[in-house]
N, CA, C, O and CB atoms as a CASP TS submission, in Angstrom:
PFRMAT TS
TARGET T0000
AUTHOR 0000-0000-0000
METHOD Language model
MODEL 1
PARENT N/A
ATOM      1  N   MET     1     -92.853  28.803 -46.381  1.00  0.00           N
ATOM      2  CA  MET     1     -92.669  29.228 -47.742  1.00  0.00           C
ATOM      3  C   MET     1     -91.377  28.612 -48.257  1.00  0.00           C
ATOM      4  O   MET     1     -90.333  28.719 -47.612  1.00  0.00           O
ATOM      5  CB  MET     1     -92.647  30.772 -47.850  1.00  0.00           C
ATOM      6  N   LYS     2     -91.446  27.964 -49.426  1.00  0.00           N
ATOM      7  CA  LYS     2     -90.273  27.372 -50.041  1.00  0.00           C
ATOM      8  C   LYS     2     -89.930  28.137 -51.300  1.00  0.00           C
ATOM      9  O   LYS     2     -90.821  28.645 -51.980  1.00  0.00           O
ATOM     10  CB  LYS     2     -90.501  25.885 -50.350  1.00  0.00           C
ATOM     11  N   LEU     3     -88.673  28.224 -51.613  1.00  0.00           N
ATOM     12  CA  LEU     3     -88.218  28.861 -52.840  1.00  0.00           C
ATOM     13  C   LEU     3     -87.580  27.793 -53.700  1.00  0.00           C
ATOM     14  O   LEU     3     -86.603  27.160 -53.301  1.00  0.00           O
ATOM     15  CB  LEU     3     -87.223  30.028 -52.553  1.00  0.00           C
ATOM     16  N   HIS     4     -88.129  27.601 -54.863  1.00  0.00           N
ATOM     17  CA  HIS     4     -87.574  26.637 -55.810  1.00  0.00           C
ATOM     18  C   HIS     4     -86.995  27.426 -56.963  1.00  0.00           C
ATOM     19  O   HIS     4     -87.699  28.229 -57.576  1.00  0.00           O
ATOM     20  CB  HIS     4     -88.655  25.609 -56.304  1.00  0.00           C
ATOM     21  N   VAL     5     -85.722  27.215 -57.273  1.00  0.00           N
ATOM     22  CA  VAL     5     -85.105  27.899 -58.398  1.00  0.00           C
ATOM     23  C   VAL     5     -84.570  26.842 -59.341  1.00  0.00           C
ATOM     24  O   VAL     5     -83.688  26.065 -58.976  1.00  0.00           O
ATOM     25  CB  VAL     5     -83.976  28.869 -57.933  1.00  0.00           C
ATOM     26  N   ALA     6     -85.093  26.810 -60.538  1.00  0.00           N
ATOM     27  CA  ALA     6     -84.663  25.849 -61.540  1.00  0.00           C
ATOM     28  C   ALA     6     -83.605  26.500 -62.419  1.00  0.00           C
ATOM     29  O   ALA     6     -83.490  27.725 -62.459  1.00  0.00           O
ATOM     30  CB  ALA     6     -85.863  25.349 -62.391  1.00  0.00           C
ATOM     31  N   SER     7     -82.835  25.678 -63.121  1.00  0.00           N
ATOM     32  CA  SER     7     -81.806  26.232 -63.994  1.00  0.00           C
ATOM     33  C   SER     7     -82.435  26.739 -65.284  1.00  0.00           C
ATOM     34  O   SER     7     -83.564  26.375 -65.614  1.00  0.00           O
ATOM     35  CB  SER     7     -80.723  25.177 -64.300  1.00  0.00           C
ATOM     36  N   GLY     8     -81.724  27.560 -65.997  1.00  0.00           N
ATOM     37  CA  GLY     8     -82.210  28.143 -67.237  1.00  0.00           C
ATOM     38  C   GLY     8     -82.850  29.489 -66.965  1.00  0.00           C
ATOM     39  O   GLY     8     -83.606  29.646 -66.006  1.00  0.00           O
ATOM     40  N   SER     9     -82.548  30.457 -67.809  1.00  0.00           N
ATOM     41  CA  SER     9     -82.982  31.823 -67.526  1.00  0.00           C
ATOM     42  C   SER     9     -84.492  31.950 -67.402  1.00  0.00           C
ATOM     43  O   SER     9     -84.964  32.609 -66.476  1.00  0.00           O
ATOM     44  CB  SER     9     -82.491  32.747 -68.602  1.00  0.00           C
ATOM     45  N   ARG    10     -85.259  31.357 -68.284  1.00  0.00           N
ATOM     46  CA  ARG    10     -86.703  31.486 -68.215  1.00  0.00           C
ATOM     47  C   ARG    10     -87.250  30.806 -66.971  1.00  0.00           C
ATOM     48  O   ARG    10     -88.142  31.336 -66.308  1.00  0.00           O
ATOM     49  CB  ARG    10     -87.350  30.903 -69.462  1.00  0.00           C
ATOM     50  N   ARG    11     -86.721  29.641 -66.656  1.00  0.00           N
ATOM     51  CA  ARG    11     -87.205  28.899 -65.501  1.00  0.00           C
ATOM     52  C   ARG    11     -86.799  29.571 -64.198  1.00  0.00           C
ATOM     53  O   ARG    11     -87.524  29.493 -63.206  1.00  0.00           O
ATOM     54  CB  ARG    11     -86.683  27.473 -65.535  1.00  0.00           C
ATOM     55  N   LYS    12     -85.643  30.233 -64.192  1.00  0.00           N
ATOM     56  CA  LYS    12     -85.204  30.926 -62.980  1.00  0.00           C
ATOM     57  C   LYS    12     -86.191  32.022 -62.603  1.00  0.00           C
ATOM     58  O   LYS    12     -86.530  32.198 -61.433  1.00  0.00           O
ATOM     59  CB  LYS    12     -83.798  31.520 -63.175  1.00  0.00           C
ATOM     60  N   VAL    13     -86.644  32.751 -63.612  1.00  0.00           N
ATOM     61  CA  VAL    13     -87.548  33.849 -63.338  1.00  0.00           C
ATOM     62  C   VAL    13     -88.892  33.318 -62.872  1.00  0.00           C
ATOM     63  O   VAL    13     -89.608  33.992 -62.132  1.00  0.00           O
ATOM     64  CB  VAL    13     -87.717  34.728 -64.573  1.00  0.00           C
ATOM     65  N   ARG    14     -89.227  32.139 -63.294  1.00  0.00           N
ATOM     66  CA  ARG    14     -90.483  31.529 -62.871  1.00  0.00           C
ATOM     67  C   ARG    14     -90.298  30.736 -61.583  1.00  0.00           C
ATOM     68  O   ARG    14     -90.999  29.758 -61.326  1.00  0.00           O
ATOM     69  CB  ARG    14     -91.034  30.623 -63.972  1.00  0.00           C
ATOM     70  N   ALA    15     -89.339  31.182 -60.786  1.00  0.00           N
ATOM     71  CA  ALA    15     -89.082  30.544 -59.492  1.00  0.00           C
ATOM     72  C   ALA    15     -90.383  30.435 -58.724  1.00  0.00           C
ATOM     73  O   ALA    15     -91.174  31.377 -58.693  1.00  0.00           O
ATOM     74  CB  ALA    15     -88.029  31.335 -58.672  1.00  0.00           C
ATOM     75  N   ALA    16     -90.598  29.315 -58.120  1.00  0.00           N
ATOM     76  CA  ALA    16     -91.891  29.075 -57.492  1.00  0.00           C
ATOM     77  C   ALA    16     -91.819  29.198 -55.988  1.00  0.00           C
ATOM     78  O   ALA    16     -91.136  28.422 -55.320  1.00  0.00           O
ATOM     79  CB  ALA    16     -92.408  27.713 -57.864  1.00  0.00           C
ATOM     80  N   LEU    17     -92.526  30.176 -55.463  1.00  0.00           N
ATOM     81  CA  LEU    17     -92.748  30.224 -54.033  1.00  0.00           C
ATOM     82  C   LEU    17     -94.008  29.422 -53.803  1.00  0.00           C
ATOM     83  O   LEU    17     -95.061  29.769 -54.338  1.00  0.00           O
ATOM     84  CB  LEU    17     -92.868  31.706 -53.483  1.00  0.00           C
ATOM     85  N   SER    18     -93.933  28.376 -53.034  1.00  0.00           N
ATOM     86  CA  SER    18     -95.107  27.551 -52.807  1.00  0.00           C
ATOM     87  C   SER    18     -96.121  28.335 -51.990  1.00  0.00           C
ATOM     88  O   SER    18     -95.909  28.630 -50.814  1.00  0.00           O
ATOM     89  CB  SER    18     -94.730  26.233 -52.096  1.00  0.00           C
ATOM     90  N   VAL    19     -97.216  28.661 -52.639  1.00  0.00           N
ATOM     91  CA  VAL    19     -98.261  29.438 -51.992  1.00  0.00           C
ATOM     92  C   VAL    19     -99.473  28.535 -51.847  1.00  0.00           C
ATOM     93  O   VAL    19    -100.066  28.120 -52.842  1.00  0.00           O
ATOM     94  CB  VAL    19     -98.604  30.735 -52.803  1.00  0.00           C
ATOM     95  N   ARG    20     -99.835  28.238 -50.636  1.00  0.00           N
ATOM     96  CA  ARG    20    -100.991  27.389 -50.352  1.00  0.00           C
ATOM     97  C   ARG    20    -101.891  28.115 -49.374  1.00  0.00           C
ATOM     98  O   ARG    20    -101.421  28.623 -48.356  1.00  0.00           O
ATOM     99  CB  ARG    20    -100.558  26.005 -49.786  1.00  0.00           C
ATOM    100  N   ASP    21    -103.154  28.167 -49.664  1.00  0.00           N
ATOM    101  CA  ASP    21    -104.103  28.742 -48.724  1.00  0.00           C
ATOM    102  C   ASP    21    -104.372  27.701 -47.654  1.00  0.00           C
ATOM    103  O   ASP    21    -104.601  26.531 -47.961  1.00  0.00           O
ATOM    104  CB  ASP    21    -105.426  29.186 -49.434  1.00  0.00           C
ATOM    105  N   ALA    22    -104.346  28.116 -46.425  1.00  0.00           N
ATOM    106  CA  ALA    22    -104.609  27.184 -45.331  1.00  0.00           C
ATOM    107  C   ALA    22    -106.085  26.871 -45.289  1.00  0.00           C
ATOM    108  O   ALA    22    -106.922  27.774 -45.332  1.00  0.00           O
ATOM    109  CB  ALA    22    -104.136  27.759 -43.980  1.00  0.00           C
ATOM    110  N   GLY    23    -106.405  25.603 -45.205  1.00  0.00           N
ATOM    111  CA  GLY    23    -107.789  25.191 -45.047  1.00  0.00           C
ATOM    112  C   GLY    23    -108.222  25.418 -43.613  1.00  0.00           C
ATOM    113  O   GLY    23    -107.414  25.828 -42.780  1.00  0.00           O
ATOM    114  N   PRO    24    -109.483  25.158 -43.313  1.00  0.00           N
ATOM    115  CA  PRO    24    -109.989  25.420 -41.971  1.00  0.00           C
ATOM    116  C   PRO    24    -109.286  24.615 -40.888  1.00  0.00           C
ATOM    117  O   PRO    24    -109.261  25.021 -39.727  1.00  0.00           O
ATOM    118  CB  PRO    24    -111.451  25.137 -41.924  1.00  0.00           C
ATOM    119  N   ASN    25    -108.722  23.485 -41.260  1.00  0.00           N
ATOM    120  CA  ASN    25    -108.023  22.665 -40.266  1.00  0.00           C
ATOM    121  C   ASN    25    -106.511  22.848 -40.328  1.00  0.00           C
ATOM    122  O   ASN    25    -105.758  22.070 -39.742  1.00  0.00           O
ATOM    123  CB  ASN    25    -108.366  21.200 -40.466  1.00  0.00           C
ATOM    124  N   GLY    26    -106.071  23.891 -41.049  1.00  0.00           N
ATOM    125  CA  GLY    26    -104.634  24.154 -41.154  1.00  0.00           C
ATOM    126  C   GLY    26    -103.907  23.148 -42.020  1.00  0.00           C
ATOM    127  O   GLY    26    -102.683  23.038 -41.947  1.00  0.00           O
ATOM    128  N   SER    27    -104.645  22.409 -42.842  1.00  0.00           N
ATOM    129  CA  SER    27    -104.043  21.359 -43.656  1.00  0.00           C
ATOM    130  C   SER    27    -103.264  21.884 -44.844  1.00  0.00           C
ATOM    131  O   SER    27    -102.489  21.147 -45.453  1.00  0.00           O
ATOM    132  CB  SER    27    -105.097  20.431 -44.137  1.00  0.00           C
ATOM    133  N   GLY    28    -103.463  23.164 -45.185  1.00  0.00           N
ATOM    134  CA  GLY    28    -102.806  23.685 -46.373  1.00  0.00           C
ATOM    135  C   GLY    28    -103.545  23.303 -47.633  1.00  0.00           C
ATOM    136  O   GLY    28    -103.032  23.501 -48.734  1.00  0.00           O
ATOM    137  N   LEU    29    -104.741  22.759 -47.495  1.00  0.00           N
ATOM    138  CA  LEU    29    -105.504  22.314 -48.646  1.00  0.00           C
ATOM    139  C   LEU    29    -106.709  23.202 -48.898  1.00  0.00           C
ATOM    140  O   LEU    29    -107.799  22.718 -49.202  1.00  0.00           O
ATOM    141  CB  LEU    29    -105.947  20.886 -48.456  1.00  0.00           C
ATOM    142  N   GLY    30    -106.503  24.499 -48.770  1.00  0.00           N
ATOM    143  CA  GLY    30    -107.580  25.451 -49.013  1.00  0.00           C
ATOM    144  C   GLY    30    -107.902  25.514 -50.486  1.00  0.00           C
ATOM    145  O   GLY    30    -107.894  24.485 -51.161  1.00  0.00           O
ATOM    146  N   ASP    31    -108.178  26.665 -50.991  1.00  0.00           N
ATOM    147  CA  ASP    31    -108.553  26.848 -52.385  1.00  0.00           C
ATOM    148  C   ASP    31    -107.315  26.737 -53.274  1.00  0.00           C
ATOM    149  O   ASP    31    -106.731  27.748 -53.663  1.00  0.00           O
ATOM    150  CB  ASP    31    -109.251  28.211 -52.589  1.00  0.00           C
ATOM    151  N   ALA    32    -106.923  25.512 -53.588  1.00  0.00           N
ATOM    152  CA  ALA    32    -105.700  25.276 -54.353  1.00  0.00           C
ATOM    153  C   ALA    32    -105.788  25.872 -55.746  1.00  0.00           C
ATOM    154  O   ALA    32    -104.784  26.343 -56.279  1.00  0.00           O
ATOM    155  CB  ALA    32    -105.414  23.788 -54.447  1.00  0.00           C
ATOM    156  N   GLY    33    -106.975  25.859 -56.349  1.00  0.00           N
ATOM    157  CA  GLY    33    -107.136  26.433 -57.681  1.00  0.00           C
ATOM    158  C   GLY    33    -106.822  27.923 -57.688  1.00  0.00           C
ATOM    159  O   GLY    33    -106.156  28.418 -58.598  1.00  0.00           O
ATOM    160  N   ALA    34    -107.297  28.631 -56.679  1.00  0.00           N
ATOM    161  CA  ALA    34    -107.015  30.062 -56.581  1.00  0.00           C
ATOM    162  C   ALA    34    -105.529  30.300 -56.361  1.00  0.00           C
ATOM    163  O   ALA    34    -104.954  31.226 -56.933  1.00  0.00           O
ATOM    164  CB  ALA    34    -107.827  30.698 -55.444  1.00  0.00           C
ATOM    165  N   SER    35    -104.910  29.472 -55.540  1.00  0.00           N
ATOM    166  CA  SER    35    -103.470  29.609 -55.289  1.00  0.00           C
ATOM    167  C   SER    35    -102.670  29.390 -56.562  1.00  0.00           C
ATOM    168  O   SER    35    -101.702  30.103 -56.827  1.00  0.00           O
ATOM    169  CB  SER    35    -103.014  28.620 -54.210  1.00  0.00           C
ATOM    170  N   GLU    36    -103.079  28.399 -57.350  1.00  0.00           N
ATOM    171  CA  GLU    36    -102.374  28.118 -58.599  1.00  0.00           C
ATOM    172  C   GLU    36    -102.537  29.275 -59.578  1.00  0.00           C
ATOM    173  O   GLU    36    -101.602  29.607 -60.307  1.00  0.00           O
ATOM    174  CB  GLU    36    -102.887  26.812 -59.228  1.00  0.00           C
ATOM    175  N   ASP    37    -103.731  29.899 -59.601  1.00  0.00           N
ATOM    176  CA  ASP    37    -103.965  31.043 -60.471  1.00  0.00           C
ATOM    177  C   ASP    37    -103.078  32.217 -60.058  1.00  0.00           C
ATOM    178  O   ASP    37    -102.464  32.861 -60.909  1.00  0.00           O
ATOM    179  CB  ASP    37    -105.448  31.451 -60.436  1.00  0.00           C
ATOM    180  N   VAL    38    -103.011  32.492 -58.778  1.00  0.00           N
ATOM    181  CA  VAL    38    -102.165  33.576 -58.263  1.00  0.00           C
ATOM    182  C   VAL    38    -100.707  33.284 -58.601  1.00  0.00           C
ATOM    183  O   VAL    38     -99.975  34.172 -59.040  1.00  0.00           O
ATOM    184  CB  VAL    38    -102.348  33.744 -56.723  1.00  0.00           C
ATOM    185  N   HIS    39    -100.295  32.056 -58.398  1.00  0.00           N
ATOM    186  CA  HIS    39     -98.918  31.653 -58.691  1.00  0.00           C
ATOM    187  C   HIS    39     -98.602  31.877 -60.171  1.00  0.00           C
ATOM    188  O   HIS    39     -97.540  32.401 -60.510  1.00  0.00           O
ATOM    189  CB  HIS    39     -98.693  30.170 -58.311  1.00  0.00           C
ATOM    190  N   ALA    40     -99.515  31.484 -61.041  1.00  0.00           N
ATOM    191  CA  ALA    40     -99.300  31.647 -62.480  1.00  0.00           C
ATOM    192  C   ALA    40     -99.208  33.122 -62.859  1.00  0.00           C
ATOM    193  O   ALA    40     -98.386  33.497 -63.695  1.00  0.00           O
ATOM    194  CB  ALA    40    -100.428  30.971 -63.268  1.00  0.00           C
ATOM    195  N   ARG    41    -100.044  33.956 -62.253  1.00  0.00           N
ATOM    196  CA  ARG    41    -100.010  35.389 -62.540  1.00  0.00           C
ATOM    197  C   ARG    41     -98.710  36.021 -62.053  1.00  0.00           C
ATOM    198  O   ARG    41     -98.140  36.878 -62.729  1.00  0.00           O
ATOM    199  CB  ARG    41    -101.205  36.088 -61.892  1.00  0.00           C
ATOM    200  N   ILE    42     -98.245  35.601 -60.885  1.00  0.00           N
ATOM    201  CA  ILE    42     -96.975  36.114 -60.358  1.00  0.00           C
ATOM    202  C   ILE    42     -95.831  35.689 -61.278  1.00  0.00           C
ATOM    203  O   ILE    42     -94.960  36.494 -61.608  1.00  0.00           O
ATOM    204  CB  ILE    42     -96.727  35.603 -58.905  1.00  0.00           C
ATOM    205  N   ALA    43     -95.839  34.432 -61.687  1.00  0.00           N
ATOM    206  CA  ALA    43     -94.778  33.923 -62.566  1.00  0.00           C
ATOM    207  C   ALA    43     -94.752  34.681 -63.884  1.00  0.00           C
ATOM    208  O   ALA    43     -93.678  35.021 -64.381  1.00  0.00           O
ATOM    209  CB  ALA    43     -94.968  32.420 -62.829  1.00  0.00           C
ATOM    210  N   ALA    44     -95.921  34.951 -64.458  1.00  0.00           N
ATOM    211  CA  ALA    44     -95.982  35.674 -65.731  1.00  0.00           C
ATOM    212  C   ALA    44     -95.446  37.098 -65.577  1.00  0.00           C
ATOM    213  O   ALA    44     -94.696  37.576 -66.428  1.00  0.00           O
ATOM    214  CB  ALA    44     -97.427  35.706 -66.262  1.00  0.00           C
ATOM    215  N   LEU    45     -95.829  37.771 -64.496  1.00  0.00           N
ATOM    216  CA  LEU    45     -95.352  39.136 -64.280  1.00  0.00           C
ATOM    217  C   LEU    45     -93.851  39.155 -63.993  1.00  0.00           C
ATOM    218  O   LEU    45     -93.144  40.048 -64.460  1.00  0.00           O
ATOM    219  CB  LEU    45     -96.118  39.793 -63.124  1.00  0.00           C
ATOM    220  N   ALA    46     -93.364  38.187 -63.235  1.00  0.00           N
ATOM    221  CA  ALA    46     -91.920  38.104 -62.958  1.00  0.00           C
ATOM    222  C   ALA    46     -91.146  37.923 -64.258  1.00  0.00           C
ATOM    223  O   ALA    46     -90.073  38.500 -64.433  1.00  0.00           O
ATOM    224  CB  ALA    46     -91.611  36.937 -61.982  1.00  0.00           C
ATOM    225  N   PHE    47     -91.687  37.126 -65.160  1.00  0.00           N
ATOM    226  CA  PHE    47     -91.022  36.924 -66.446  1.00  0.00           C
ATOM    227  C   PHE    47     -91.028  38.212 -67.262  1.00  0.00           C
ATOM    228  O   PHE    47     -90.041  38.522 -67.930  1.00  0.00           O
ATOM    229  CB  PHE    47     -91.703  35.792 -67.234  1.00  0.00           C
ATOM    230  N   GLN    48     -92.120  38.960 -67.218  1.00  0.00           N
ATOM    231  CA  GLN    48     -92.168  40.248 -67.910  1.00  0.00           C
ATOM    232  C   GLN    48     -91.105  41.196 -67.361  1.00  0.00           C
ATOM    233  O   GLN    48     -90.439  41.893 -68.126  1.00  0.00           O
ATOM    234  CB  GLN    48     -93.565  40.881 -67.775  1.00  0.00           C
ATOM    235  N   LEU    49     -90.946  41.222 -66.051  1.00  0.00           N
ATOM    236  CA  LEU    49     -89.923  42.075 -65.433  1.00  0.00           C
ATOM    237  C   LEU    49     -88.529  41.658 -65.900  1.00  0.00           C
ATOM    238  O   LEU    49     -87.681  42.504 -66.181  1.00  0.00           O
ATOM    239  CB  LEU    49     -90.014  42.005 -63.889  1.00  0.00           C
ATOM    240  N   TYR    50     -88.305  40.370 -65.978  1.00  0.00           N
ATOM    241  CA  TYR    50     -87.031  39.827 -66.463  1.00  0.00           C
ATOM    242  C   TYR    50     -86.776  40.284 -67.901  1.00  0.00           C
ATOM    243  O   TYR    50     -85.668  40.705 -68.233  1.00  0.00           O
ATOM    244  CB  TYR    50     -87.028  38.276 -66.382  1.00  0.00           C
ATOM    245  N   GLU    51     -87.785  40.202 -68.737  1.00  0.00           N
ATOM    246  CA  GLU    51     -87.623  40.626 -70.126  1.00  0.00           C
ATOM    247  C   GLU    51     -87.393  42.135 -70.223  1.00  0.00           C
ATOM    248  O   GLU    51     -86.587  42.590 -71.035  1.00  0.00           O
ATOM    249  CB  GLU    51     -88.852  40.227 -70.948  1.00  0.00           C
ATOM    250  N   GLN    52     -88.099  42.910 -69.399  1.00  0.00           N
ATOM    251  CA  GLN    52     -87.919  44.368 -69.403  1.00  0.00           C
ATOM    252  C   GLN    52     -86.505  44.743 -68.984  1.00  0.00           C
ATOM    253  O   GLN    52     -85.982  45.772 -69.410  1.00  0.00           O
ATOM    254  CB  GLN    52     -88.938  45.040 -68.471  1.00  0.00           C
ATOM    255  N   ARG    53     -85.892  43.920 -68.160  1.00  0.00           N
ATOM    256  CA  ARG    53     -84.532  44.160 -67.698  1.00  0.00           C
ATOM    257  C   ARG    53     -83.521  43.779 -68.778  1.00  0.00           C
ATOM    258  O   ARG    53     -82.319  43.968 -68.592  1.00  0.00           O
ATOM    259  CB  ARG    53     -84.257  43.374 -66.408  1.00  0.00           C
ATOM    260  N   GLY    54     -83.987  43.254 -69.888  1.00  0.00           N
ATOM    261  CA  GLY    54     -83.088  42.831 -70.956  1.00  0.00           C
ATOM    262  C   GLY    54     -82.574  41.426 -70.745  1.00  0.00           C
ATOM    263  O   GLY    54     -81.473  41.086 -71.179  1.00  0.00           O
ATOM    264  N   ARG    55     -83.384  40.593 -70.067  1.00  0.00           N
ATOM    265  CA  ARG    55     -83.046  39.189 -69.776  1.00  0.00           C
ATOM    266  C   ARG    55     -81.734  39.062 -69.006  1.00  0.00           C
ATOM    267  O   ARG    55     -80.977  38.110 -69.194  1.00  0.00           O
ATOM    268  CB  ARG    55     -82.953  38.389 -71.077  1.00  0.00           C
ATOM    269  N   GLU    56     -81.486  40.020 -68.154  1.00  0.00           N
ATOM    270  CA  GLU    56     -80.284  40.015 -67.326  1.00  0.00           C
ATOM    271  C   GLU    56     -80.434  39.009 -66.188  1.00  0.00           C
ATOM    272  O   GLU    56     -81.382  39.073 -65.405  1.00  0.00           O
ATOM    273  CB  GLU    56     -80.003  41.426 -66.766  1.00  0.00           C
ATOM    274  N   GLU    57     -79.495  38.092 -66.110  1.00  0.00           N
ATOM    275  CA  GLU    57     -79.508  37.046 -65.082  1.00  0.00           C
ATOM    276  C   GLU    57     -79.178  37.629 -63.705  1.00  0.00           C
ATOM    277  O   GLU    57     -78.574  38.697 -63.605  1.00  0.00           O
ATOM    278  CB  GLU    57     -78.504  35.929 -65.440  1.00  0.00           C
ATOM    279  N   GLY    58     -79.575  36.926 -62.658  1.00  0.00           N
ATOM    280  CA  GLY    58     -79.168  37.279 -61.308  1.00  0.00           C
ATOM    281  C   GLY    58     -80.179  38.084 -60.512  1.00  0.00           C
ATOM    282  O   GLY    58     -79.893  38.501 -59.390  1.00  0.00           O
ATOM    283  N   HIS    59     -81.354  38.307 -61.077  1.00  0.00           N
ATOM    284  CA  HIS    59     -82.367  39.108 -60.383  1.00  0.00           C
ATOM    285  C   HIS    59     -83.680  38.340 -60.224  1.00  0.00           C
ATOM    286  O   HIS    59     -84.746  38.940 -60.089  1.00  0.00           O
ATOM    287  CB  HIS    59     -82.617  40.415 -61.142  1.00  0.00           C
ATOM    288  N   GLU    60     -83.594  37.016 -60.241  1.00  0.00           N
ATOM    289  CA  GLU    60     -84.790  36.180 -60.231  1.00  0.00           C
ATOM    290  C   GLU    60     -85.664  36.425 -59.001  1.00  0.00           C
ATOM    291  O   GLU    60     -86.877  36.605 -59.111  1.00  0.00           O
ATOM    292  CB  GLU    60     -84.396  34.721 -60.294  1.00  0.00           C
ATOM    293  N   VAL    61     -85.042  36.428 -57.856  1.00  0.00           N
ATOM    294  CA  VAL    61     -85.797  36.589 -56.609  1.00  0.00           C
ATOM    295  C   VAL    61     -86.366  37.999 -56.531  1.00  0.00           C
ATOM    296  O   VAL    61     -87.515  38.188 -56.133  1.00  0.00           O
ATOM    297  CB  VAL    61     -84.902  36.295 -55.376  1.00  0.00           C
ATOM    298  N   GLU    62     -85.566  38.982 -56.907  1.00  0.00           N
ATOM    299  CA  GLU    62     -86.029  40.371 -56.906  1.00  0.00           C
ATOM    300  C   GLU    62     -87.257  40.532 -57.816  1.00  0.00           C
ATOM    301  O   GLU    62     -88.241  41.165 -57.432  1.00  0.00           O
ATOM    302  CB  GLU    62     -84.891  41.318 -57.364  1.00  0.00           C
ATOM    303  N   ASP    63     -87.189  39.953 -59.027  1.00  0.00           N
ATOM    304  CA  ASP    63     -88.311  40.042 -59.958  1.00  0.00           C
ATOM    305  C   ASP    63     -89.537  39.318 -59.402  1.00  0.00           C
ATOM    306  O   ASP    63     -90.658  39.818 -59.498  1.00  0.00           O
ATOM    307  CB  ASP    63     -87.922  39.454 -61.324  1.00  0.00           C
ATOM    308  N   TRP    64     -89.315  38.135 -58.819  1.00  0.00           N
ATOM    309  CA  TRP    64     -90.429  37.369 -58.259  1.00  0.00           C
ATOM    310  C   TRP    64     -91.115  38.158 -57.134  1.00  0.00           C
ATOM    311  O   TRP    64     -92.340  38.268 -57.106  1.00  0.00           O
ATOM    312  CB  TRP    64     -89.930  36.001 -57.730  1.00  0.00           C
ATOM    313  N   LEU    65     -90.326  38.696 -56.223  1.00  0.00           N
ATOM    314  CA  LEU    65     -90.902  39.401 -55.084  1.00  0.00           C
ATOM    315  C   LEU    65     -91.628  40.669 -55.512  1.00  0.00           C
ATOM    316  O   LEU    65     -92.669  41.010 -54.950  1.00  0.00           O
ATOM    317  CB  LEU    65     -89.819  39.741 -54.078  1.00  0.00           C
ATOM    318  N   ALA    66     -91.082  41.370 -56.508  1.00  0.00           N
ATOM    319  CA  ALA    66     -91.760  42.572 -57.014  1.00  0.00           C
ATOM    320  C   ALA    66     -93.097  42.190 -57.639  1.00  0.00           C
ATOM    321  O   ALA    66     -94.103  42.863 -57.414  1.00  0.00           O
ATOM    322  CB  ALA    66     -90.871  43.313 -58.050  1.00  0.00           C
ATOM    323  N   ALA    67     -93.112  41.121 -58.417  1.00  0.00           N
ATOM    324  CA  ALA    67     -94.347  40.656 -59.044  1.00  0.00           C
ATOM    325  C   ALA    67     -95.340  40.189 -57.984  1.00  0.00           C
ATOM    326  O   ALA    67     -96.535  40.469 -58.079  1.00  0.00           O
ATOM    327  CB  ALA    67     -94.054  39.518 -60.040  1.00  0.00           C
ATOM    328  N   GLU    68     -94.849  39.486 -56.987  1.00  0.00           N
ATOM    329  CA  GLU    68     -95.711  38.989 -55.914  1.00  0.00           C
ATOM    330  C   GLU    68     -96.367  40.149 -55.165  1.00  0.00           C
ATOM    331  O   GLU    68     -97.567  40.117 -54.891  1.00  0.00           O
ATOM    332  CB  GLU    68     -94.904  38.113 -54.936  1.00  0.00           C
ATOM    333  N   ARG    69     -95.583  41.165 -54.839  1.00  0.00           N
ATOM    334  CA  ARG    69     -96.131  42.336 -54.150  1.00  0.00           C
ATOM    335  C   ARG    69     -97.242  42.988 -54.976  1.00  0.00           C
ATOM    336  O   ARG    69     -98.301  43.333 -54.452  1.00  0.00           O
ATOM    337  CB  ARG    69     -95.017  43.359 -53.861  1.00  0.00           C
ATOM    338  N   LYS    70     -96.984  43.149 -56.261  1.00  0.00           N
ATOM    339  CA  LYS    70     -97.951  43.819 -57.139  1.00  0.00           C
ATOM    340  C   LYS    70     -99.235  42.997 -57.266  1.00  0.00           C
ATOM    341  O   LYS    70    -100.333  43.542 -57.147  1.00  0.00           O
ATOM    342  CB  LYS    70     -97.336  44.058 -58.533  1.00  0.00           C
ATOM    343  N   ILE    71     -99.107  41.715 -57.502  1.00  0.00           N
ATOM    344  CA  ILE    71    -100.282  40.855 -57.678  1.00  0.00           C
ATOM    345  C   ILE    71    -101.081  40.754 -56.376  1.00  0.00           C
ATOM    346  O   ILE    71    -102.304  40.900 -56.380  1.00  0.00           O
ATOM    347  CB  ILE    71     -99.854  39.447 -58.149  1.00  0.00           C
ATOM    348  N   LEU    72    -100.394  40.507 -55.275  1.00  0.00           N
ATOM    349  CA  LEU    72    -101.097  40.332 -54.001  1.00  0.00           C
ATOM    350  C   LEU    72    -101.716  41.640 -53.505  1.00  0.00           C
ATOM    351  O   LEU    72    -102.757  41.616 -52.849  1.00  0.00           O
ATOM    352  CB  LEU    72    -100.140  39.783 -52.947  1.00  0.00           C
ATOM    353  N   ALA    73    -101.097  42.767 -53.806  1.00  0.00           N
ATOM    354  CA  ALA    73    -101.659  44.059 -53.414  1.00  0.00           C
ATOM    355  C   ALA    73    -102.974  44.309 -54.135  1.00  0.00           C
ATOM    356  O   ALA    73    -103.881  44.926 -53.576  1.00  0.00           O
ATOM    357  CB  ALA    73    -100.667  45.194 -53.711  1.00  0.00           C
ATOM    358  N   GLY    74    -103.083  43.844 -55.346  1.00  0.00           N
ATOM    359  CA  GLY    74    -104.302  44.018 -56.121  1.00  0.00           C
ATOM    360  C   GLY    74    -105.429  43.124 -55.668  1.00  0.00           C
ATOM    361  O   GLY    74    -106.577  43.337 -56.059  1.00  0.00           O
ATOM    362  N   GLN    75    -105.134  42.123 -54.850  1.00  0.00           N
ATOM    363  CA  GLN    75    -106.161  41.193 -54.387  1.00  0.00           C
ATOM    364  C   GLN    75    -106.739  41.549 -53.041  1.00  0.00           C
ATOM    365  O   GLN    75    -107.716  40.935 -52.612  1.00  0.00           O
ATOM    366  CB  GLN    75    -105.606  39.822 -54.326  1.00  0.00           C
ATOM    367  N   SER    76    -106.167  42.520 -52.364  1.00  0.00           N
ATOM    368  CA  SER    76    -106.605  42.860 -51.021  1.00  0.00           C
ATOM    369  C   SER    76    -107.966  43.491 -50.999  1.00  0.00           C
ATOM    370  O   SER    76    -108.470  43.834 -49.929  1.00  0.00           O
ATOM    371  CB  SER    76    -105.629  43.770 -50.379  1.00  0.00           C
TER
END
């Protein structure tokens, strides 16, 4: 898992954890479309959390992880 944090408040909240579904041969080339959809949903929710906090800087990872937990829990 990689964490990419870009500069700028909006981009920080949309920090990208590279999420790839493993294919049958472990290539990491599983259902990339589904992974991108999940990633986009997590990013959108993380941004909402950032806005609810009053656009307060310094909580990018916390917002991302909270959004990730919520989105992934709903997919189980």
